[in-house]
Phi, psi and omega in degrees: 000321178299320181292325178293316178296320178297317179297317178298317179297315180296318178296317178295320177295320178297315179296319179296313182292326177294317177296321178296318179294321177297321179294317178297320179297314178298318181295312179298316180296318179297314179300313183295313181294321180294316181296318177297316180296320179294318179298316180293318179295319179293323176298313178300319180295322183290342178280350182272083182249156177286112185297323180296314180291328177296323176297335177273359179091013181246141175262109179232124183282141171274096192302313179298319179291325179294317179297317179296320179294321178296313179297321179294323175298320176294317179301313183292321188266342179247008180056059181251155176279184182300326180268017181068014176276145182293142175291152178298140177081011179259178186297313183279149179247338180238157181291127174293145180243130173275105186267344181205138172215144178209150179233117178252106184221188185271012174291329178263114181298342179286343179279103177246125185263141005290144185238131177277102184265115183229127173230088184297330179292339180249002181057046178241127175213119182201147174270119180267130180269354180188184179305142186213154169252141183230127177227147172228131185237141177248130182226137175277129180290139173290150183250135179270330180202181186294337181268004180291156175298127181248082182195193185253153168242148178244131178235135179244140176227138176232122178240124188230160171261102181290122180260147177232096181069032177089003177237154178285133179295000000 
């Protein structure tokens, strides 16, 4: 009888640790894929500059085109539909939400680089060396089992043009 109870205990521990490992794998994979998708999307968004202002030597982002390029980057890299909802059978189960976006560029003469960019409400603090796009996305983590974390993760990405004395490096 002791051996039967021990065997049951060992099987339950094995199932628990296997579920825990599956949950860790899902969490790590979600973090890695999300960070890669955000980096690519922010890079695409940062390329959407006003050509006329660029001819004047200023980097000014075309905000609507930058937002569309960022969303398209998320669609391509996270397998999302047109409305940013996840495709069936993919890693994400809920729609990612862009909760914050900001464009720090040379359209505002008060922006002198390097610039101490601080958003305490978003827990963002960074010294920007040049014009930058800033996005923060909220994603619900997929769950492997009933004991998995049932909540959201927030990822922030900042993609900038580092300037050196007013010229692009």
